[in-house]
C-alpha positions as CSV (number, residue, x, y, z in Angstrom):
1,M,-1.3,-88.1,144.0
2,D,-1.7,-90.1,147.1
3,W,0.6,-93.0,146.4
4,I,0.4,-94.4,149.9
5,T,-3.4,-95.0,149.4
6,I,-2.9,-96.4,145.9
7,I,-0.1,-98.8,147.1
8,S,-1.9,-99.9,150.3
9,T,-5.2,-100.7,148.5
10,T,-3.4,-102.5,145.7
11,V,-1.4,-104.7,148.1
12,K,-4.5,-105.5,150.2
13,S,-6.4,-106.5,147.0
14,A,-3.8,-109.2,146.4
15,I,-5.2,-111.2,149.3
16,G,-8.6,-109.6,149.6
17,V,-12.1,-111.2,149.5
18,E,-12.6,-110.6,145.8
19,T,-9.3,-112.4,145.1
20,V,-10.3,-115.4,147.3
21,L,-13.8,-115.8,145.8
22,Y,-12.7,-115.5,142.2
23,A,-9.8,-117.9,142.9
24,L,-12.2,-120.5,144.1
25,A,-14.5,-119.9,141.1
26,A,-11.4,-120.1,138.8
27,I,-10.2,-123.4,140.4
28,G,-13.5,-124.9,139.5
29,I,-13.2,-123.6,136.0
30,N,-9.7,-125.0,135.7
31,I,-11.0,-128.5,136.5
32,H,-13.6,-128.1,133.8
33,F,-11.8,-126.3,131.1
34,G,-8.1,-126.8,131.9
35,Y,-8.0,-130.4,132.8
36,T,-11.2,-131.9,131.2
37,G,-11.8,-129.6,128.3
38,L,-15.4,-128.8,129.4
39,L,-16.7,-125.4,128.3
40,N,-18.8,-124.5,131.4
41,F,-20.0,-120.9,131.0
42,G,-22.3,-121.1,134.0
43,Q,-19.9,-121.1,136.9
44,A,-21.8,-118.0,138.3
45,A,-24.9,-120.2,138.6
46,F,-23.0,-122.6,140.9
47,M,-21.9,-119.7,143.0
48,G,-25.4,-118.2,143.1
49,V,-27.1,-121.5,144.0
50,A,-24.7,-122.0,146.9
51,G,-25.0,-118.4,148.2
52,Y,-28.8,-118.4,148.0
53,G,-29.0,-121.9,149.4
54,L,-27.3,-120.7,152.5
55,A,-29.2,-117.4,152.6
56,V,-32.7,-119.0,152.2
57,T,-32.0,-121.7,154.7
58,V,-30.9,-119.4,157.4
59,S,-32.7,-116.1,156.9
60,V,-36.0,-117.4,155.4
61,L,-36.4,-120.8,156.9
62,G,-34.6,-120.0,160.2
63,L,-32.5,-123.1,160.1
64,P,-28.9,-123.5,161.4
65,F,-25.9,-122.1,159.5
66,W,-24.2,-125.4,158.9
67,L,-27.4,-126.8,157.4
68,G,-27.4,-123.8,155.0
69,I,-23.9,-124.7,153.9
70,A,-25.0,-128.3,153.3
71,V,-28.0,-127.1,151.3
72,G,-25.8,-124.9,149.1
73,I,-23.4,-127.7,148.3
74,V,-26.2,-130.2,147.5
75,G,-27.8,-127.5,145.3
76,A,-24.5,-127.2,143.4
77,V,-24.3,-131.0,142.9
78,L,-27.9,-131.1,141.7
79,L,-27.3,-128.2,139.3
80,A,-24.3,-130.1,137.8
81,L,-26.4,-133.2,137.4
82,L,-29.2,-131.3,135.8
83,L,-26.8,-129.5,133.3
84,G,-24.5,-132.4,132.6
85,A,-27.1,-135.2,132.0
86,P,-28.4,-133.9,128.7
87,T,-25.2,-132.4,127.3
88,L,-22.1,-134.3,128.3
89,R,-22.7,-137.1,125.8
90,L,-22.6,-134.4,123.1
91,R,-19.9,-132.1,121.7
92,A,-18.3,-129.5,124.0
93,D,-20.2,-126.6,122.5
94,Y,-23.6,-127.9,123.7
95,L,-22.5,-127.7,127.3
96,A,-21.3,-124.2,126.7
97,I,-24.7,-123.2,125.3
98,V,-26.7,-124.9,128.0
99,T,-24.6,-123.6,130.9
100,I,-24.6,-119.9,129.8
101,A,-28.4,-120.1,129.4
102,A,-28.9,-121.9,132.7
103,A,-26.8,-119.3,134.6
104,E,-29.0,-116.5,133.2
105,I,-32.2,-118.5,134.0
106,V,-31.0,-119.0,137.6
107,R,-30.2,-115.3,138.0
108,L,-33.6,-114.2,136.7
109,V,-35.4,-116.7,139.0
110,F,-33.5,-115.3,142.0
111,R,-34.5,-111.7,141.1
112,S,-38.1,-112.4,139.9
113,V,-41.0,-110.6,141.6
114,K,-43.0,-113.9,141.9
115,F,-40.4,-115.4,144.2
116,R,-39.6,-112.2,146.1
117,D,-40.7,-113.7,149.4
118,V,-38.2,-116.5,149.0
119,F,-35.2,-114.9,147.2
120,G,-35.7,-111.2,148.0
121,G,-36.0,-110.1,144.4
122,S,-33.5,-107.7,143.0
123,D,-32.6,-106.6,146.6
124,G,-31.4,-110.1,147.6
125,L,-31.2,-111.5,151.1
126,R,-29.5,-110.5,154.3
127,G,-29.2,-111.6,157.9
128,F,-27.7,-115.1,157.4
129,S,-24.0,-114.5,158.4
130,D,-24.3,-114.2,162.2
131,G,-23.7,-117.9,162.7
132,F,-20.5,-117.7,160.8
133,Y,-19.1,-114.6,162.6
134,A,-20.1,-116.2,165.9
135,L,-17.3,-118.6,165.3
136,N,-14.7,-115.8,164.9
137,P,-11.7,-116.4,167.1
138,F,-10.4,-112.9,166.7
139,P,-11.6,-110.3,169.3
140,E,-13.1,-107.1,168.0
141,G,-10.5,-104.7,166.7
142,E,-7.9,-104.0,164.0
143,Y,-5.1,-106.4,163.1
144,G,-2.0,-105.7,161.1
145,I,0.9,-103.2,160.9
146,G,0.6,-99.6,159.8
147,W,-1.6,-99.2,156.8
148,F,-1.7,-103.0,156.2
149,T,-4.6,-103.6,158.7
150,F,-7.9,-105.5,158.6
151,N,-10.8,-105.5,161.1
152,H,-11.7,-108.7,162.9
153,R,-14.6,-109.6,160.6
154,L,-12.6,-109.2,157.4
155,L,-9.6,-111.1,158.9
156,W,-11.8,-114.0,159.8
157,I,-13.5,-114.4,156.4
158,M,-10.1,-114.0,154.6
159,L,-8.6,-116.7,156.8
160,V,-11.4,-119.1,156.1
161,G,-11.3,-118.2,152.4
162,W,-7.6,-118.8,152.0
163,V,-7.8,-122.1,153.9
164,L,-10.5,-123.2,151.4
165,V,-8.3,-122.1,148.5
166,G,-5.4,-124.0,149.9
167,L,-7.5,-127.1,150.5
168,S,-9.0,-126.9,147.0
169,C,-5.5,-126.6,145.4
170,G,-4.4,-129.6,147.5
171,I,-7.3,-131.7,146.3
172,V,-6.8,-130.7,142.7
173,Y,-3.1,-131.6,142.9
174,L,-3.7,-135.0,144.4
175,L,-6.6,-135.8,142.1
176,M,-4.8,-134.7,138.9
177,S,-1.7,-136.7,139.9
178,S,-3.8,-139.8,140.3
179,P,-5.1,-142.2,137.5
180,W,-8.4,-140.4,137.7
181,G,-6.8,-137.1,136.8
182,R,-4.9,-138.6,134.0
183,V,-8.1,-139.9,132.5
184,L,-9.5,-136.4,132.6
185,K,-6.6,-135.0,130.8
186,A,-6.8,-137.8,128.2
187,I,-10.5,-136.9,127.7
188,R,-9.4,-133.3,127.1
189,E,-7.0,-134.5,124.4
190,D,-9.1,-137.2,122.6
191,E,-12.2,-138.6,124.3
192,D,-12.7,-141.1,121.5
193,A,-9.4,-142.7,122.3
194,V,-10.3,-142.8,126.0
195,R,-13.7,-144.4,125.1
196,S,-11.9,-147.0,123.0
197,L,-10.0,-148.1,126.0
198,G,-13.2,-148.9,127.9
199,K,-13.5,-145.8,130.0
200,N,-16.9,-144.3,130.7
201,V,-16.2,-140.8,129.4
202,F,-19.7,-139.5,130.4
203,S,-19.1,-140.6,134.0
204,Y,-15.7,-138.9,134.2
205,K,-17.1,-135.7,132.7
206,M,-19.9,-135.7,135.1
207,Q,-17.6,-136.2,138.1
208,S,-15.4,-133.3,136.8
209,L,-18.4,-131.1,136.4
210,I,-19.6,-131.8,139.9
211,L,-16.2,-131.3,141.5
212,G,-15.5,-128.1,139.7
213,G,-19.0,-126.8,140.4
214,V,-18.8,-127.6,144.2
215,I,-15.4,-125.9,144.5
216,G,-16.7,-122.9,142.5
217,S,-19.7,-122.8,144.8
218,L,-17.4,-122.1,147.7
219,G,-16.8,-118.7,146.1
220,G,-20.6,-118.1,146.5
221,F,-20.4,-118.8,150.2
222,I,-17.4,-116.5,150.6
223,Y,-19.2,-113.7,148.8
224,G,-22.4,-114.0,150.8
225,L,-20.5,-114.2,154.2
226,A,-18.1,-111.4,153.4
227,Y,-20.8,-108.9,152.4
228,A,-23.5,-110.4,154.7
229,S,-25.9,-110.5,151.7
230,V,-26.5,-112.1,148.4
231,Q,-27.8,-110.2,145.3
232,P,-28.8,-111.9,142.0
233,D,-27.0,-109.5,139.6
234,V,-23.7,-110.3,141.3
235,F,-23.9,-113.8,139.8
236,G,-24.2,-112.6,136.2
237,T,-22.3,-114.0,133.2
238,E,-19.5,-111.5,133.7
239,T,-18.6,-113.3,136.9
240,T,-17.9,-116.5,134.9
241,F,-16.0,-114.6,132.2
242,F,-13.8,-113.0,134.9
243,A,-13.1,-116.6,136.2
244,Y,-12.1,-117.7,132.7
245,T,-9.9,-114.6,132.3
246,I,-8.2,-115.5,135.6
247,V,-7.6,-119.1,134.5
248,I,-6.1,-118.0,131.2
249,L,-4.0,-115.3,132.9
250,G,-2.5,-117.7,135.4
251,G,-2.3,-120.7,133.1
252,A,-4.8,-123.4,132.4
253,A,-4.2,-126.9,133.9
254,R,-1.8,-125.5,136.5
255,V,-2.7,-126.1,140.2
256,L,-1.7,-122.6,141.3
257,G,-2.6,-120.9,138.0
258,P,-6.1,-119.7,139.1
259,V,-4.8,-118.5,142.4
260,I,-1.9,-116.4,141.0
261,G,-4.1,-115.3,138.1
262,S,-6.8,-114.0,140.5
263,M,-4.2,-112.1,142.5
264,I,-2.7,-110.5,139.4
265,F,-6.1,-109.7,137.9
266,W,-7.4,-107.9,141.0
267,V,-4.1,-106.1,141.6
268,L,-4.2,-104.8,138.1
269,L,-7.8,-103.6,138.4
270,V,-7.3,-101.9,141.7
271,L,-3.9,-100.4,140.7
272,V,-5.3,-99.0,137.4
273,N,-8.4,-97.7,139.2
274,G,-6.4,-96.0,141.9
275,V,-3.9,-94.4,139.5
276,L,-6.7,-93.1,137.2
277,S,-8.8,-91.8,140.1
278,E,-6.0,-89.9,141.7
279,A,-4.8,-88.6,138.3
280,V,-8.3,-87.3,137.5
281,Q,-8.7,-85.6,140.9
282,A,-5.2,-84.0,140.5
283,G,-6.2,-82.7,137.0
284,Y,-3.6,-84.7,135.1
285,I,-6.3,-86.1,132.8
286,P,-8.6,-83.2,132.2
287,F,-10.6,-85.0,129.4
288,M,-11.8,-87.7,131.8
289,T,-14.2,-87.6,134.7
290,S,-14.3,-89.8,137.8
291,I,-17.4,-91.6,136.4
292,Q,-15.4,-92.8,133.4
293,V,-12.6,-94.3,135.5
294,G,-14.4,-97.6,136.0
295,P,-15.0,-98.4,132.3
296,V,-11.6,-97.1,131.3
297,R,-9.8,-99.4,133.8
298,Y,-11.5,-102.4,132.2
299,I,-10.5,-101.2,128.8
300,L,-6.8,-100.9,129.8
301,V,-6.7,-104.2,131.7
302,G,-8.6,-105.9,128.8
303,L,-6.0,-104.5,126.3
304,G,-3.3,-106.0,128.4
305,L,-5.0,-109.3,128.5
306,I,-5.4,-109.2,124.7
307,L,-1.7,-108.6,124.3
308,L,-1.0,-111.5,126.7
309,L,-3.2,-113.8,124.6
310,I,-1.4,-112.7,121.4
311,F,2.1,-113.2,122.7
312,R,1.6,-115.8,125.4
313,P,-1.8,-117.5,124.9
314,Q,-1.0,-120.2,127.4
315,G,-0.9,-117.7,130.3
316,I,2.0,-116.8,132.6
317,F,2.6,-120.3,133.9
318,G,0.8,-122.4,131.3
319,D,1.7,-124.6,128.5
320,K,0.3,-124.2,124.9
321,R,-0.5,-127.9,124.8
322,E,-2.9,-127.5,127.8
323,I,-5.3,-125.2,125.9
324,A,-5.5,-127.3,122.7
325,F,-8.3,-129.8,123.6
326,D,-10.6,-132.0,121.6
327,V,-14.0,-130.4,120.8
328,R,-15.6,-133.2,119.0
């Protein structure tokens, strides 16, 4: 077995693009679920709207890159308003139903044949990342030491991504340490008590939904720019469920919980995939084929997460009190 390859790919995955974009999505989910008690199962829709907002603006309309970023963010805000207006005055489960349905509707609209000229259908869109990489300060080449190297394009997107993660964590820390953040946590615990104190619960929930959606939408930008394309099926419901898994793994209502959870999640996936793939090729697992490695790795990682939920449901750094919120 090639342990050098296994270890190198595993270590790289801890700071890779997937870790960054899912960390951003999970930070948004943490604002919704961890701090406010909102069950948003449509985070993938916020990511998709942002990614496609950038792609359509640049590659279809031929407008500047920065305008595409603005369009994506505005699209995420409008989506939050559209989803939150009819549901946030009701029980938490109504938001869950609406958001998971809306995310699937958004995905199907993006991949529909009728709007193929705009969104590219199931093939998605390309050719919108040149403006971003034109800002790359790193000359063409490889950077790093030994096997721990990255090319100039990957290094640039990782740098921007981790800066966004750091800024997002800083914003969350400052906001949740403020009176505004304490109101959100009070809503999570008992929104009727908060309402009795004269606070506009609907307004605070809407602000939380918008903030978490916008931060999550940054993950959509990172995906589109890293792979120089957007494709509708990438923004399926499993993306949102991965983000929830990451939040629970790291610990809900913890500033760094989503970041560490994302790192652990992808390290586990890549490590298990690498070990199984090498073991199958070496003939150590004769009853398994290379095609079965992908599903089996999810089974094993899922089993580990189930055991974590049984013995430590609050996550690695969480508190049990943070996952017991009011669902009335």
